[in-house]
N, C-alpha and C positions, 0 to 999 in steps of 0.2 A: 504494500500500500504506500503511495507517495506521501511524503511529509506535508501536512497541511500548514498553511501560513500562520494560523492561530493555534497555539498550543495550550498549555496549562493557564488557567485564569488566575491573576493575582487577587489576593483578598484585600480589597480596597474599600474605603468608605464611599459609597455611591452618592451621586446627585441625581435626583429623579427628573427624568425628561419623558414627556409623553409625545409619541409620534404615531402617525398612521402610515402603514406600509401597504403598498399594492399587494394583492393576494399572491402573485407569483413570487415577489421578493420574500414574503413570509414563508411560503412553501420552501424556497431555496434556503432560507435561514434555518428552518426546522431540519432540512436534510443535512445542512452543514453541521448542525449541532449533533445529529446522529453520527456523522462521520467522526467528529471530534470525540464523541463518547466512545466509539469503537476503538479509536486510536489511544485514548487516554485511559480507557477502562473505567470510566465513571460517567454518571448521568450529567448532562450539561443542559442548563436552561437556555433555550435559544436567545432569550432577551439579554443574557449575560455576554453573548458574543458581539453584540452591537458595539459596545465601547472599544474592545480591542480591535475590531475591524475598522472602525472609524480612525482610531489612533494610528493603525498601520497605514491606512490610506493617506492620512495627512503627513505621516512621516516619510512616505515615499513620493509625495507630490513635489516635484522639483520647483514648479512655479510658486507653490505655497511657501516652500522653504526660502526662496529668493525674496518674496514679499516680507516674510518674518525677519530676515536678516536686515532688510532695509528699515523696517519699523523698529527693530531692537538691535542696533549695531553693537558688536562686542565692546566691552570696556577694556581699556589698556590695562594690562597686568592680569586679566582673567586667563585662566587656562592652566 
């Protein structure tokens, strides 16, 4: 089985966000949760996948990273 992009979920204090998903996106999310559960050997609530998926999406979006760097330039001496 190929390695999925979303693995174990961190135990973090959540912030509640309510969103409506198209039916097909929800079906795909449930299927993805089943795949993660099969790989991780634990039940996974599909709603808990949304945050890591969004985080991964934003982390790999080059245009977004460029905009963030412009908005928050590094401070001299950081790093």
